[in-house]
MIKOL-818503 format. One record per residue (C-alpha): x, z, y; residue number from 1. Coordinates in steps of 0.02 Angstrom, whole numbers, plus 50000, padded with zeros to 5 digits. Layout:
residues N
<pt><xx>X</xx><zz>Z</zz><yy>Y</yy><seq>NUM</seq></pt>
...
//
This chain:
residues 274
<pt><xx>50202</xx><zz>51046</zz><yy>49671</yy><seq>1</seq></pt>
<pt><xx>50363</xx><zz>50927</zz><yy>49706</yy><seq>2</seq></pt>
<pt><xx>50310</xx><zz>50813</zz><yy>49565</yy><seq>3</seq></pt>
<pt><xx>50139</xx><zz>50797</zz><yy>49642</yy><seq>4</seq></pt>
<pt><xx>50199</xx><zz>50757</zz><yy>49818</yy><seq>5</seq></pt>
<pt><xx>50326</xx><zz>50631</zz><yy>49747</yy><seq>6</seq></pt>
<pt><xx>50203</xx><zz>50565</zz><yy>49638</yy><seq>7</seq></pt>
<pt><xx>50106</xx><zz>50523</zz><yy>49784</yy><seq>8</seq></pt>
<pt><xx>50232</xx><zz>50449</zz><yy>49907</yy><seq>9</seq></pt>
<pt><xx>50341</xx><zz>50363</zz><yy>49792</yy><seq>10</seq></pt>
<pt><xx>50212</xx><zz>50231</zz><yy>49720</yy><seq>11</seq></pt>
<pt><xx>50134</xx><zz>50201</zz><yy>49890</yy><seq>12</seq></pt>
<pt><xx>50104</xx><zz>50034</zz><yy>49850</yy><seq>13</seq></pt>
<pt><xx>49957</xx><zz>50076</zz><yy>49770</yy><seq>14</seq></pt>
<pt><xx>49915</xx><zz>50232</zz><yy>49840</yy><seq>15</seq></pt>
<pt><xx>49773</xx><zz>50183</zz><yy>49946</yy><seq>16</seq></pt>
<pt><xx>49704</xx><zz>50097</zz><yy>49788</yy><seq>17</seq></pt>
<pt><xx>49653</xx><zz>50228</zz><yy>49664</yy><seq>18</seq></pt>
<pt><xx>49460</xx><zz>50260</zz><yy>49598</yy><seq>19</seq></pt>
<pt><xx>49364</xx><zz>50348</zz><yy>49468</yy><seq>20</seq></pt>
<pt><xx>49320</xx><zz>50255</zz><yy>49306</yy><seq>21</seq></pt>
<pt><xx>49141</xx><zz>50321</zz><yy>49286</yy><seq>22</seq></pt>
<pt><xx>49052</xx><zz>50177</zz><yy>49352</yy><seq>23</seq></pt>
<pt><xx>49052</xx><zz>50019</zz><yy>49236</yy><seq>24</seq></pt>
<pt><xx>49091</xx><zz>49855</zz><yy>49304</yy><seq>25</seq></pt>
<pt><xx>49067</xx><zz>49669</zz><yy>49273</yy><seq>26</seq></pt>
<pt><xx>49235</xx><zz>49590</zz><yy>49247</yy><seq>27</seq></pt>
<pt><xx>49264</xx><zz>49420</zz><yy>49326</yy><seq>28</seq></pt>
<pt><xx>49403</xx><zz>49304</zz><yy>49287</yy><seq>29</seq></pt>
<pt><xx>49525</xx><zz>49288</zz><yy>49440</yy><seq>30</seq></pt>
<pt><xx>49703</xx><zz>49203</zz><yy>49456</yy><seq>31</seq></pt>
<pt><xx>49840</xx><zz>49307</zz><yy>49442</yy><seq>32</seq></pt>
<pt><xx>49898</xx><zz>49298</zz><yy>49628</yy><seq>33</seq></pt>
<pt><xx>49790</xx><zz>49380</zz><yy>49743</yy><seq>34</seq></pt>
<pt><xx>49696</xx><zz>49265</zz><yy>49857</yy><seq>35</seq></pt>
<pt><xx>49672</xx><zz>49269</zz><yy>50043</yy><seq>36</seq></pt>
<pt><xx>49514</xx><zz>49304</zz><yy>50126</yy><seq>37</seq></pt>
<pt><xx>49426</xx><zz>49313</zz><yy>50313</yy><seq>38</seq></pt>
<pt><xx>49594</xx><zz>49318</zz><yy>50430</yy><seq>39</seq></pt>
<pt><xx>49589</xx><zz>49433</zz><yy>50578</yy><seq>40</seq></pt>
<pt><xx>49749</xx><zz>49371</zz><yy>50657</yy><seq>41</seq></pt>
<pt><xx>49795</xx><zz>49194</zz><yy>50621</yy><seq>42</seq></pt>
<pt><xx>49948</xx><zz>49126</zz><yy>50691</yy><seq>43</seq></pt>
<pt><xx>50012</xx><zz>48946</zz><yy>50678</yy><seq>44</seq></pt>
<pt><xx>50149</xx><zz>48951</zz><yy>50524</yy><seq>45</seq></pt>
<pt><xx>50085</xx><zz>49096</zz><yy>50458</yy><seq>46</seq></pt>
<pt><xx>49961</xx><zz>49149</zz><yy>50314</yy><seq>47</seq></pt>
<pt><xx>49798</xx><zz>49227</zz><yy>50378</yy><seq>48</seq></pt>
<pt><xx>49790</xx><zz>49430</zz><yy>50369</yy><seq>49</seq></pt>
<pt><xx>49680</xx><zz>49562</zz><yy>50422</yy><seq>50</seq></pt>
<pt><xx>49791</xx><zz>49671</zz><yy>50525</yy><seq>51</seq></pt>
<pt><xx>49894</xx><zz>49645</zz><yy>50677</yy><seq>52</seq></pt>
<pt><xx>50067</xx><zz>49696</zz><yy>50749</yy><seq>53</seq></pt>
<pt><xx>50056</xx><zz>49873</zz><yy>50827</yy><seq>54</seq></pt>
<pt><xx>49922</xx><zz>49916</zz><yy>50713</yy><seq>55</seq></pt>
<pt><xx>49930</xx><zz>50104</zz><yy>50674</yy><seq>56</seq></pt>
<pt><xx>49822</xx><zz>50206</zz><yy>50544</yy><seq>57</seq></pt>
<pt><xx>49836</xx><zz>50398</zz><yy>50532</yy><seq>58</seq></pt>
<pt><xx>49783</xx><zz>50492</zz><yy>50393</yy><seq>59</seq></pt>
<pt><xx>49771</xx><zz>50695</zz><yy>50363</yy><seq>60</seq></pt>
<pt><xx>49827</xx><zz>50733</zz><yy>50186</yy><seq>61</seq></pt>
<pt><xx>49774</xx><zz>50891</zz><yy>50082</yy><seq>62</seq></pt>
<pt><xx>49825</xx><zz>50960</zz><yy>49917</yy><seq>63</seq></pt>
<pt><xx>49657</xx><zz>51056</zz><yy>49876</yy><seq>64</seq></pt>
<pt><xx>49610</xx><zz>51156</zz><yy>50013</yy><seq>65</seq></pt>
<pt><xx>49785</xx><zz>51157</zz><yy>50096</yy><seq>66</seq></pt>
<pt><xx>49833</xx><zz>51045</zz><yy>50246</yy><seq>67</seq></pt>
<pt><xx>49979</xx><zz>50949</zz><yy>50173</yy><seq>68</seq></pt>
<pt><xx>50015</xx><zz>50851</zz><yy>50337</yy><seq>69</seq></pt>
<pt><xx>49992</xx><zz>50676</zz><yy>50412</yy><seq>70</seq></pt>
<pt><xx>50027</xx><zz>50503</zz><yy>50342</yy><seq>71</seq></pt>
<pt><xx>50037</xx><zz>50342</zz><yy>50446</yy><seq>72</seq></pt>
<pt><xx>50051</xx><zz>50159</zz><yy>50418</yy><seq>73</seq></pt>
<pt><xx>50113</xx><zz>50042</zz><yy>50550</yy><seq>74</seq></pt>
<pt><xx>50140</xx><zz>49862</zz><yy>50580</yy><seq>75</seq></pt>
<pt><xx>50303</xx><zz>49884</zz><yy>50683</yy><seq>76</seq></pt>
<pt><xx>50334</xx><zz>49687</zz><yy>50726</yy><seq>77</seq></pt>
<pt><xx>50386</xx><zz>49517</zz><yy>50665</yy><seq>78</seq></pt>
<pt><xx>50574</xx><zz>49526</zz><yy>50631</yy><seq>79</seq></pt>
<pt><xx>50697</xx><zz>49393</zz><yy>50546</yy><seq>80</seq></pt>
<pt><xx>50770</xx><zz>49451</zz><yy>50382</yy><seq>81</seq></pt>
<pt><xx>50887</xx><zz>49314</zz><yy>50320</yy><seq>82</seq></pt>
<pt><xx>50833</xx><zz>49185</zz><yy>50405</yy><seq>83</seq></pt>
<pt><xx>50646</xx><zz>49216</zz><yy>50375</yy><seq>84</seq></pt>
<pt><xx>50520</xx><zz>49276</zz><yy>50487</yy><seq>85</seq></pt>
<pt><xx>50434</xx><zz>49441</zz><yy>50419</yy><seq>86</seq></pt>
<pt><xx>50311</xx><zz>49573</zz><yy>50454</yy><seq>87</seq></pt>
<pt><xx>50389</xx><zz>49747</zz><yy>50464</yy><seq>88</seq></pt>
<pt><xx>50286</xx><zz>49877</zz><yy>50400</yy><seq>89</seq></pt>
<pt><xx>50310</xx><zz>50052</zz><yy>50396</yy><seq>90</seq></pt>
<pt><xx>50234</xx><zz>50206</zz><yy>50297</yy><seq>91</seq></pt>
<pt><xx>50281</xx><zz>50390</zz><yy>50343</yy><seq>92</seq></pt>
<pt><xx>50224</xx><zz>50561</zz><yy>50268</yy><seq>93</seq></pt>
<pt><xx>50278</xx><zz>50718</zz><yy>50358</yy><seq>94</seq></pt>
<pt><xx>50209</xx><zz>50889</zz><yy>50313</yy><seq>95</seq></pt>
<pt><xx>50198</xx><zz>50968</zz><yy>50148</yy><seq>96</seq></pt>
<pt><xx>50153</xx><zz>51157</zz><yy>50099</yy><seq>97</seq></pt>
<pt><xx>50232</xx><zz>51313</zz><yy>50133</yy><seq>98</seq></pt>
<pt><xx>50405</xx><zz>51321</zz><yy>50077</yy><seq>99</seq></pt>
<pt><xx>50417</xx><zz>51144</zz><yy>50036</yy><seq>100</seq></pt>
<pt><xx>50414</xx><zz>51015</zz><yy>50173</yy><seq>101</seq></pt>
<pt><xx>50417</xx><zz>50829</zz><yy>50174</yy><seq>102</seq></pt>
<pt><xx>50479</xx><zz>50702</zz><yy>50288</yy><seq>103</seq></pt>
<pt><xx>50468</xx><zz>50520</zz><yy>50193</yy><seq>104</seq></pt>
<pt><xx>50480</xx><zz>50344</zz><yy>50260</yy><seq>105</seq></pt>
<pt><xx>50446</xx><zz>50183</zz><yy>50169</yy><seq>106</seq></pt>
<pt><xx>50490</xx><zz>50018</zz><yy>50261</yy><seq>107</seq></pt>
<pt><xx>50441</xx><zz>49837</zz><yy>50198</yy><seq>108</seq></pt>
<pt><xx>50469</xx><zz>49671</zz><yy>50274</yy><seq>109</seq></pt>
<pt><xx>50349</xx><zz>49546</zz><yy>50216</yy><seq>110</seq></pt>
<pt><xx>50371</xx><zz>49354</zz><yy>50242</yy><seq>111</seq></pt>
<pt><xx>50225</xx><zz>49296</zz><yy>50368</yy><seq>112</seq></pt>
<pt><xx>50210</xx><zz>49122</zz><yy>50260</yy><seq>113</seq></pt>
<pt><xx>50215</xx><zz>49174</zz><yy>50080</yy><seq>114</seq></pt>
<pt><xx>50166</xx><zz>49370</zz><yy>50104</yy><seq>115</seq></pt>
<pt><xx>50308</xx><zz>49413</zz><yy>49967</yy><seq>116</seq></pt>
<pt><xx>50417</xx><zz>49560</zz><yy>49991</yy><seq>117</seq></pt>
<pt><xx>50597</xx><zz>49510</zz><yy>50060</yy><seq>118</seq></pt>
<pt><xx>50662</xx><zz>49702</zz><yy>50088</yy><seq>119</seq></pt>
<pt><xx>50598</xx><zz>49872</zz><yy>50047</yy><seq>120</seq></pt>
<pt><xx>50694</xx><zz>50037</zz><yy>50099</yy><seq>121</seq></pt>
<pt><xx>50648</xx><zz>50220</zz><yy>50056</yy><seq>122</seq></pt>
<pt><xx>50712</xx><zz>50359</zz><yy>50140</yy><seq>123</seq></pt>
<pt><xx>50653</xx><zz>50531</zz><yy>50049</yy><seq>124</seq></pt>
<pt><xx>50673</xx><zz>50704</zz><yy>50111</yy><seq>125</seq></pt>
<pt><xx>50560</xx><zz>50823</zz><yy>49996</yy><seq>126</seq></pt>
<pt><xx>50619</xx><zz>51003</zz><yy>49998</yy><seq>127</seq></pt>
<pt><xx>50799</xx><zz>51004</zz><yy>49943</yy><seq>128</seq></pt>
<pt><xx>50784</xx><zz>50835</zz><yy>49870</yy><seq>129</seq></pt>
<pt><xx>50861</xx><zz>50681</zz><yy>49987</yy><seq>130</seq></pt>
<pt><xx>50870</xx><zz>50496</zz><yy>49931</yy><seq>131</seq></pt>
<pt><xx>50904</xx><zz>50344</zz><yy>50033</yy><seq>132</seq></pt>
<pt><xx>50867</xx><zz>50175</zz><yy>49933</yy><seq>133</seq></pt>
<pt><xx>50877</xx><zz>50002</zz><yy>49987</yy><seq>134</seq></pt>
<pt><xx>50802</xx><zz>49857</zz><yy>49894</yy><seq>135</seq></pt>
<pt><xx>50843</xx><zz>49674</zz><yy>49944</yy><seq>136</seq></pt>
<pt><xx>50710</xx><zz>49551</zz><yy>49861</yy><seq>137</seq></pt>
<pt><xx>50743</xx><zz>49371</zz><yy>49837</yy><seq>138</seq></pt>
<pt><xx>50576</xx><zz>49272</zz><yy>49789</yy><seq>139</seq></pt>
<pt><xx>50661</xx><zz>49113</zz><yy>49787</yy><seq>140</seq></pt>
<pt><xx>50779</xx><zz>49171</zz><yy>49659</yy><seq>141</seq></pt>
<pt><xx>50650</xx><zz>49280</zz><yy>49565</yy><seq>142</seq></pt>
<pt><xx>50779</xx><zz>49430</zz><yy>49583</yy><seq>143</seq></pt>
<pt><xx>50801</xx><zz>49593</zz><yy>49669</yy><seq>144</seq></pt>
<pt><xx>50963</xx><zz>49692</zz><yy>49710</yy><seq>145</seq></pt>
<pt><xx>50996</xx><zz>49874</zz><yy>49725</yy><seq>146</seq></pt>
<pt><xx>51163</xx><zz>49903</zz><yy>49785</yy><seq>147</seq></pt>
<pt><xx>51279</xx><zz>49801</zz><yy>49679</yy><seq>148</seq></pt>
<pt><xx>51168</xx><zz>49780</zz><yy>49539</yy><seq>149</seq></pt>
<pt><xx>51050</xx><zz>49626</zz><yy>49530</yy><seq>150</seq></pt>
<pt><xx>50880</xx><zz>49626</zz><yy>49418</yy><seq>151</seq></pt>
<pt><xx>50754</xx><zz>49514</zz><yy>49378</yy><seq>152</seq></pt>
<pt><xx>50592</xx><zz>49511</zz><yy>49468</yy><seq>153</seq></pt>
<pt><xx>50430</xx><zz>49408</zz><yy>49478</yy><seq>154</seq></pt>
<pt><xx>50344</xx><zz>49254</zz><yy>49557</yy><seq>155</seq></pt>
<pt><xx>50291</xx><zz>49311</zz><yy>49728</yy><seq>156</seq></pt>
<pt><xx>50359</xx><zz>49489</zz><yy>49728</yy><seq>157</seq></pt>
<pt><xx>50273</xx><zz>49636</zz><yy>49815</yy><seq>158</seq></pt>
<pt><xx>50352</xx><zz>49808</zz><yy>49843</yy><seq>159</seq></pt>
<pt><xx>50258</xx><zz>49974</zz><yy>49876</yy><seq>160</seq></pt>
<pt><xx>50228</xx><zz>49952</zz><yy>50047</yy><seq>161</seq></pt>
<pt><xx>50180</xx><zz>49765</zz><yy>50055</yy><seq>162</seq></pt>
<pt><xx>50062</xx><zz>49781</zz><yy>49906</yy><seq>163</seq></pt>
<pt><xx>49936</xx><zz>49899</zz><yy>50006</yy><seq>164</seq></pt>
<pt><xx>49926</xx><zz>49752</zz><yy>50139</yy><seq>165</seq></pt>
<pt><xx>49908</xx><zz>49634</zz><yy>50002</yy><seq>166</seq></pt>
<pt><xx>49756</xx><zz>49717</zz><yy>49920</yy><seq>167</seq></pt>
<pt><xx>49675</xx><zz>49722</zz><yy>50101</yy><seq>168</seq></pt>
<pt><xx>49691</xx><zz>49539</zz><yy>50111</yy><seq>169</seq></pt>
<pt><xx>49627</xx><zz>49498</zz><yy>49961</yy><seq>170</seq></pt>
<pt><xx>49470</xx><zz>49588</zz><yy>49982</yy><seq>171</seq></pt>
<pt><xx>49404</xx><zz>49648</zz><yy>49815</yy><seq>172</seq></pt>
<pt><xx>49223</xx><zz>49647</zz><yy>49786</yy><seq>173</seq></pt>
<pt><xx>49092</xx><zz>49756</zz><yy>49674</yy><seq>174</seq></pt>
<pt><xx>49098</xx><zz>49691</zz><yy>49516</yy><seq>175</seq></pt>
<pt><xx>49269</xx><zz>49609</zz><yy>49511</yy><seq>176</seq></pt>
<pt><xx>49422</xx><zz>49633</zz><yy>49415</yy><seq>177</seq></pt>
<pt><xx>49587</xx><zz>49567</zz><yy>49451</yy><seq>178</seq></pt>
<pt><xx>49754</xx><zz>49566</zz><yy>49370</yy><seq>179</seq></pt>
<pt><xx>49896</xx><zz>49565</zz><yy>49472</yy><seq>180</seq></pt>
<pt><xx>50088</xx><zz>49541</zz><yy>49397</yy><seq>181</seq></pt>
<pt><xx>50181</xx><zz>49529</zz><yy>49567</yy><seq>182</seq></pt>
<pt><xx>50253</xx><zz>49713</zz><yy>49580</yy><seq>183</seq></pt>
<pt><xx>50434</xx><zz>49669</zz><yy>49607</yy><seq>184</seq></pt>
<pt><xx>50496</xx><zz>49783</zz><yy>49462</yy><seq>185</seq></pt>
<pt><xx>50410</xx><zz>49681</zz><yy>49303</yy><seq>186</seq></pt>
<pt><xx>50410</xx><zz>49830</zz><yy>49194</yy><seq>187</seq></pt>
<pt><xx>50279</xx><zz>49916</zz><yy>49302</yy><seq>188</seq></pt>
<pt><xx>50163</xx><zz>49772</zz><yy>49290</yy><seq>189</seq></pt>
<pt><xx>50018</xx><zz>49734</zz><yy>49269</yy><seq>190</seq></pt>
<pt><xx>49918</xx><zz>49821</zz><yy>49406</yy><seq>191</seq></pt>
<pt><xx>49727</xx><zz>49806</zz><yy>49379</yy><seq>192</seq></pt>
<pt><xx>49610</xx><zz>49810</zz><yy>49521</yy><seq>193</seq></pt>
<pt><xx>49415</xx><zz>49847</zz><yy>49498</yy><seq>194</seq></pt>
<pt><xx>49291</xx><zz>49842</zz><yy>49630</yy><seq>195</seq></pt>
<pt><xx>49159</xx><zz>49971</zz><yy>49584</yy><seq>196</seq></pt>
<pt><xx>49032</xx><zz>50003</zz><yy>49724</yy><seq>197</seq></pt>
<pt><xx>48985</xx><zz>50013</zz><yy>49896</yy><seq>198</seq></pt>
<pt><xx>48966</xx><zz>50167</zz><yy>49989</yy><seq>199</seq></pt>
<pt><xx>48941</xx><zz>50238</zz><yy>50167</yy><seq>200</seq></pt>
<pt><xx>49077</xx><zz>50375</zz><yy>50200</yy><seq>201</seq></pt>
<pt><xx>49109</xx><zz>50473</zz><yy>50363</yy><seq>202</seq></pt>
<pt><xx>49295</xx><zz>50523</zz><yy>50407</yy><seq>203</seq></pt>
<pt><xx>49368</xx><zz>50571</zz><yy>50571</yy><seq>204</seq></pt>
<pt><xx>49394</xx><zz>50390</zz><yy>50617</yy><seq>205</seq></pt>
<pt><xx>49202</xx><zz>50355</zz><yy>50604</yy><seq>206</seq></pt>
<pt><xx>49074</xx><zz>50292</zz><yy>50488</yy><seq>207</seq></pt>
<pt><xx>49114</xx><zz>50156</zz><yy>50373</yy><seq>208</seq></pt>
<pt><xx>49026</xx><zz>50054</zz><yy>50248</yy><seq>209</seq></pt>
<pt><xx>49156</xx><zz>50028</zz><yy>50102</yy><seq>210</seq></pt>
<pt><xx>49198</xx><zz>49956</zz><yy>49928</yy><seq>211</seq></pt>
<pt><xx>49274</xx><zz>50068</zz><yy>49818</yy><seq>212</seq></pt>
<pt><xx>49422</xx><zz>50014</zz><yy>49711</yy><seq>213</seq></pt>
<pt><xx>49509</xx><zz>50074</zz><yy>49538</yy><seq>214</seq></pt>
<pt><xx>49681</xx><zz>50020</zz><yy>49489</yy><seq>215</seq></pt>
<pt><xx>49768</xx><zz>50059</zz><yy>49340</yy><seq>216</seq></pt>
<pt><xx>49957</xx><zz>50029</zz><yy>49319</yy><seq>217</seq></pt>
<pt><xx>50090</xx><zz>50062</zz><yy>49188</yy><seq>218</seq></pt>
<pt><xx>50151</xx><zz>50231</zz><yy>49252</yy><seq>219</seq></pt>
<pt><xx>50121</xx><zz>50417</zz><yy>49227</yy><seq>220</seq></pt>
<pt><xx>50037</xx><zz>50518</zz><yy>49353</yy><seq>221</seq></pt>
<pt><xx>49892</xx><zz>50484</zz><yy>49474</yy><seq>222</seq></pt>
<pt><xx>49889</xx><zz>50304</zz><yy>49455</yy><seq>223</seq></pt>
<pt><xx>49900</xx><zz>50297</zz><yy>49265</yy><seq>224</seq></pt>
<pt><xx>49765</xx><zz>50219</zz><yy>49160</yy><seq>225</seq></pt>
<pt><xx>49713</xx><zz>50394</zz><yy>49120</yy><seq>226</seq></pt>
<pt><xx>49712</xx><zz>50467</zz><yy>49289</yy><seq>227</seq></pt>
<pt><xx>49566</xx><zz>50508</zz><yy>49407</yy><seq>228</seq></pt>
<pt><xx>49578</xx><zz>50432</zz><yy>49588</yy><seq>229</seq></pt>
<pt><xx>49449</xx><zz>50349</zz><yy>49710</yy><seq>230</seq></pt>
<pt><xx>49478</xx><zz>50242</zz><yy>49869</yy><seq>231</seq></pt>
<pt><xx>49374</xx><zz>50167</zz><yy>49998</yy><seq>232</seq></pt>
<pt><xx>49400</xx><zz>50017</zz><yy>50090</yy><seq>233</seq></pt>
<pt><xx>49303</xx><zz>49960</zz><yy>50248</yy><seq>234</seq></pt>
<pt><xx>49201</xx><zz>49821</zz><yy>50221</yy><seq>235</seq></pt>
<pt><xx>49233</xx><zz>49719</zz><yy>50390</yy><seq>236</seq></pt>
<pt><xx>49371</xx><zz>49609</zz><yy>50437</yy><seq>237</seq></pt>
<pt><xx>49492</xx><zz>49737</zz><yy>50449</yy><seq>238</seq></pt>
<pt><xx>49468</xx><zz>49806</zz><yy>50269</yy><seq>239</seq></pt>
<pt><xx>49558</xx><zz>49968</zz><yy>50312</yy><seq>240</seq></pt>
<pt><xx>49596</xx><zz>50104</zz><yy>50171</yy><seq>241</seq></pt>
<pt><xx>49477</xx><zz>50241</zz><yy>50235</yy><seq>242</seq></pt>
<pt><xx>49483</xx><zz>50372</zz><yy>50108</yy><seq>243</seq></pt>
<pt><xx>49580</xx><zz>50416</zz><yy>49950</yy><seq>244</seq></pt>
<pt><xx>49536</xx><zz>50563</zz><yy>49827</yy><seq>245</seq></pt>
<pt><xx>49630</xx><zz>50588</zz><yy>49675</yy><seq>246</seq></pt>
<pt><xx>49676</xx><zz>50720</zz><yy>49553</yy><seq>247</seq></pt>
<pt><xx>49858</xx><zz>50741</zz><yy>49477</yy><seq>248</seq></pt>
<pt><xx>49894</xx><zz>50869</zz><yy>49344</yy><seq>249</seq></pt>
<pt><xx>49802</xx><zz>51020</zz><yy>49416</yy><seq>250</seq></pt>
<pt><xx>49808</xx><zz>50965</zz><yy>49591</yy><seq>251</seq></pt>
<pt><xx>49682</xx><zz>50878</zz><yy>49690</yy><seq>252</seq></pt>
<pt><xx>49747</xx><zz>50758</zz><yy>49833</yy><seq>253</seq></pt>
<pt><xx>49643</xx><zz>50686</zz><yy>49993</yy><seq>254</seq></pt>
<pt><xx>49694</xx><zz>50552</zz><yy>50122</yy><seq>255</seq></pt>
<pt><xx>49575</xx><zz>50531</zz><yy>50254</yy><seq>256</seq></pt>
<pt><xx>49595</xx><zz>50411</zz><yy>50396</yy><seq>257</seq></pt>
<pt><xx>49600</xx><zz>50504</zz><yy>50557</yy><seq>258</seq></pt>
<pt><xx>49626</xx><zz>50372</zz><yy>50687</yy><seq>259</seq></pt>
<pt><xx>49651</xx><zz>50171</zz><yy>50706</yy><seq>260</seq></pt>
<pt><xx>49746</xx><zz>50087</zz><yy>50823</yy><seq>261</seq></pt>
<pt><xx>49706</xx><zz>49902</zz><yy>50812</yy><seq>262</seq></pt>
<pt><xx>49863</xx><zz>49840</zz><yy>50887</yy><seq>263</seq></pt>
<pt><xx>49880</xx><zz>49663</zz><yy>50967</yy><seq>264</seq></pt>
<pt><xx>49875</xx><zz>49491</zz><yy>50907</yy><seq>265</seq></pt>
<pt><xx>50038</xx><zz>49437</zz><yy>50833</yy><seq>266</seq></pt>
<pt><xx>50175</xx><zz>49358</zz><yy>50941</yy><seq>267</seq></pt>
<pt><xx>50263</xx><zz>49191</zz><yy>50885</yy><seq>268</seq></pt>
<pt><xx>50422</xx><zz>49265</zz><yy>50941</yy><seq>269</seq></pt>
<pt><xx>50530</xx><zz>49363</zz><yy>50811</yy><seq>270</seq></pt>
<pt><xx>50680</xx><zz>49492</zz><yy>50833</yy><seq>271</seq></pt>
<pt><xx>50830</xx><zz>49473</zz><yy>50743</yy><seq>272</seq></pt>
<pt><xx>50863</xx><zz>49580</zz><yy>50592</yy><seq>273</seq></pt>
<pt><xx>51008</xx><zz>49557</zz><yy>50476</yy><seq>274</seq></pt>
//
């Protein structure tokens, strides 16, 4: 079971973007870089985005019929990273199953103008497995650093957490297929996003008209080209990831939106971070 849980939380960049491949779709040519559509919270000097500072999305997680805890996505605020303003977004997963507890946290800092990743941290506690990792990402250099090691990256990079917000901003439509080469580790590209269908779903947070999206990536597990998964994005200005269903090995996985805190309009002032 530990491999299944880790397969969920480690590639969280696309964890809310998986969908079944049963429905044929019409591919539409798209630019490599995700476009920006219908802002909710525009601020002078920042790119338009569909989320606000203080927004918090809470999910209940299940493996099969077993409750597996609570997942949260939150926009903590606007901070300064190496002299640049950045949205600080956080994903946490707390829970697990009997005899295997999970307490994971993923932090990302997203440049407010370019929406590129500047920093990404992972604090993993899964059973006896513990790990803490920091990636410093330099869009202007096309590199990222992990400890003392520097590696080649991509143009306008995105890390695991920031990718979720980028796809929300892009607003994939039914009948579209978009190829994206922005994941900061080039060997994991491309990510292909396909809009399959519209569907009305009911979750604890309410009833939503949604668009179902399928991604495929170069990785093993629930997000591989041969994997089965579905995600539902709300068809409103917020484009919340409402529901995720997937299968990994012999396990089924569900994340269901339990509650929404919309947050406040972004403020211009930024706190200071190193």
